[in-house]
C-alpha positions as CSV (number, residue, x, y, z in Angstrom):
1,M,120.1,101.5,102.7
2,Y,120.9,99.8,99.3
3,V,118.7,97.1,100.3
4,L,115.8,99.3,100.9
5,V,116.8,100.7,97.3
6,L,116.5,97.7,95.6
7,F,113.4,96.7,97.3
8,Y,111.7,99.8,96.5
9,F,113.1,99.0,92.9
10,V,112.1,96.1,93.0
11,A,108.6,96.4,94.3
12,F,108.0,99.6,92.0
13,F,108.6,97.2,89.0
14,A,107.0,94.3,90.5
15,P,104.9,93.1,87.3
16,F,108.2,92.8,85.4
17,F,110.2,91.1,88.2
18,S,107.0,88.3,89.0
19,I,107.1,85.2,87.0
20,H,103.3,84.3,87.2
21,D,100.2,86.2,87.1
22,P,99.8,86.7,91.6
23,N,96.0,86.2,91.3
24,R,96.3,83.2,88.6
25,K,95.4,80.0,90.4
26,D,96.3,76.8,89.4
27,A,94.9,73.9,91.0
28,D,97.3,71.2,90.1
29,Y,100.3,73.3,91.8
30,R,98.3,74.0,95.1
31,E,100.4,74.0,97.9
32,A,103.3,72.8,95.9
33,P,106.3,73.4,97.1
34,P,109.2,75.6,95.6
35,Q,110.8,74.2,92.8
36,K,114.4,73.6,91.8
37,L,117.0,74.3,89.7
38,H,118.8,72.1,88.5
39,F,122.2,72.9,86.4
40,I,122.2,69.1,86.4
41,D,119.3,67.4,84.5
42,H,118.3,64.2,84.8
43,E,120.8,62.1,82.2
44,G,123.6,63.8,84.1
45,K,124.2,66.7,82.0
46,F,125.7,69.9,83.1
47,A,124.9,73.4,82.1
48,L,125.1,76.8,83.1
49,Q,121.2,77.5,82.4
50,P,119.3,75.3,85.0
51,V,116.4,73.6,83.9
52,V,112.9,73.5,85.8
53,Y,110.8,70.1,86.0
54,P,107.0,70.7,86.5
55,Y,105.3,68.6,89.4
56,S,103.2,65.8,89.2
57,K,100.4,65.6,92.2
58,K,100.1,62.4,93.9
59,M,97.9,61.8,96.8
60,D,98.4,58.8,99.1
61,R,95.1,56.9,99.5
62,E,95.5,55.4,103.3
63,T,97.5,58.5,104.5
64,F,95.7,61.3,102.3
65,K,99.6,62.9,102.2
66,V,99.8,64.8,99.1
67,T,103.1,64.3,97.2
68,F,104.7,66.1,94.4
69,T,107.2,64.7,92.1
70,D,109.1,66.0,89.0
71,I,108.1,64.8,85.3
72,V,111.8,64.7,83.6
73,A,110.1,64.3,80.3
74,K,108.9,68.1,80.0
75,K,112.4,69.7,81.3
76,T,112.2,73.3,80.5
77,R,114.7,76.1,80.3
78,I,115.2,79.1,82.8
79,R,115.8,82.0,80.9
80,F,116.3,86.0,81.1
81,F,114.0,88.7,79.7
82,A,111.3,85.3,78.8
83,T,107.6,86.3,77.9
84,G,104.8,85.3,80.5
85,F,101.5,87.0,81.1
86,E,100.7,90.7,80.1
87,Y,100.9,93.4,82.4
88,K,100.5,97.0,82.3
89,L,103.7,98.7,83.0
90,F,103.5,103.2,83.1
91,G,100.6,102.6,80.4
92,I,102.1,100.2,78.1
93,K,101.4,96.5,77.9
94,L,104.1,94.3,78.2
95,K,104.7,90.4,78.3
96,R,108.9,90.4,79.2
97,H,109.6,89.3,82.7
98,F,112.9,89.3,84.4
99,I,113.4,85.5,84.7
100,G,110.6,82.8,83.6
101,T,110.9,79.4,81.2
102,E,111.5,78.8,77.8
103,D,107.6,77.3,77.3
104,P,105.2,80.0,79.4
105,E,103.1,76.6,79.7
106,V,105.4,75.0,81.9
107,P,105.1,76.6,85.6
108,F,108.1,78.0,87.7
109,H,107.4,78.6,91.3
110,I,110.6,79.7,92.7
111,F,108.8,80.1,96.7
112,G,105.8,77.4,96.1
113,C,102.3,78.3,95.7
114,D,99.5,78.7,98.4
115,D,96.4,76.6,99.2
116,L,94.7,77.9,96.2
117,G,97.6,77.7,93.7
118,R,99.0,80.9,93.3
119,D,102.4,82.1,92.8
120,L,104.1,83.1,96.3
121,F,106.7,84.9,94.3
122,S,104.8,87.0,92.8
123,R,102.1,87.4,95.9
124,I,105.4,88.6,97.6
125,L,106.5,91.3,95.1
126,Y,103.2,92.7,95.0
127,G,102.5,92.8,98.3
128,G,105.7,94.6,99.1
129,R,103.8,97.3,96.7
130,I,101.3,97.8,99.6
131,S,103.9,97.4,102.7
132,L,107.0,99.3,101.7
133,S,104.2,102.3,100.4
134,I,103.6,102.8,104.6
135,G,106.5,104.4,105.4
136,P,106.5,106.8,102.9
137,V,103.1,107.8,103.6
138,G,103.3,108.0,106.9
139,V,105.7,110.3,106.9
140,I,103.9,112.3,104.3
141,I,100.9,112.3,106.5
142,S,103.0,113.5,110.0
143,L,105.0,116.2,108.0
144,F,101.5,117.8,106.5
145,L,99.9,117.6,109.5
146,G,102.9,119.2,111.8
147,V,103.3,122.1,109.3
148,L,99.8,122.5,109.7
149,I,99.3,122.9,113.0
150,G,102.4,124.1,113.6
151,G,101.9,126.7,111.2
152,L,98.7,127.5,113.1
153,A,100.2,127.7,116.6
154,G,103.1,130.1,115.1
155,Y,100.9,132.5,112.9
156,I,97.7,132.8,115.8
157,G,99.7,132.4,118.9
158,G,98.1,133.5,122.1
159,Y,95.6,130.6,123.3
160,V,96.0,128.5,120.5
161,D,99.5,128.3,120.6
162,N,99.3,127.5,124.2
163,I,96.4,124.9,123.7
164,I,98.3,123.1,120.7
165,K,101.6,122.8,122.8
166,R,99.8,121.4,125.9
167,S,98.2,118.7,123.7
168,I,101.7,118.0,122.1
169,E,102.9,117.6,125.4
170,I,100.0,115.4,126.6
171,L,100.5,113.1,123.5
172,A,104.6,113.1,124.4
173,C,103.7,112.1,127.6
174,I,102.0,108.9,126.5
175,P,104.4,105.8,126.5
176,H,105.5,105.2,122.4
177,W,105.5,101.4,123.1
178,P,102.0,100.5,124.6
179,L,100.7,103.0,122.2
180,W,102.6,101.4,118.8
181,M,101.4,98.4,120.0
182,A,97.8,99.2,119.9
């Protein structure tokens, strides 16, 4: 239950928890792997506030394999309540995000990017809104239909009640697993 409540909370506030705009494309980061958080920077210094390095994209001309390497000269720190892209929450325009980089120009892709250069973490958060809304919407629809059909059967009675009961029994005879797979 706690995990489900956490998922609904994060999905509801997806713009606040996402690092990047889920529809923003960055050609330099197409199919980029997840960026690593470094608690020890390239100079060997330990810090509780992690740093992230932007990627440099290179392609081997013989094998056509694309590799991403860290640009250590452009390190930036990760911080809470960082500024980022503008979004609306309850009709209010905001720019604060739960996590981000000190420099908003330096990208940070915790899950990597897709084939168009869009941030996967942000897209998963926004997609969670749709996926998690299916359950409550299904319950509301079945509750509405059950109350309506059951109310009609109980109020009118007679042949209508018998027809509705037999229809429900026929539906109950269909095996659930193949029906759900269909």
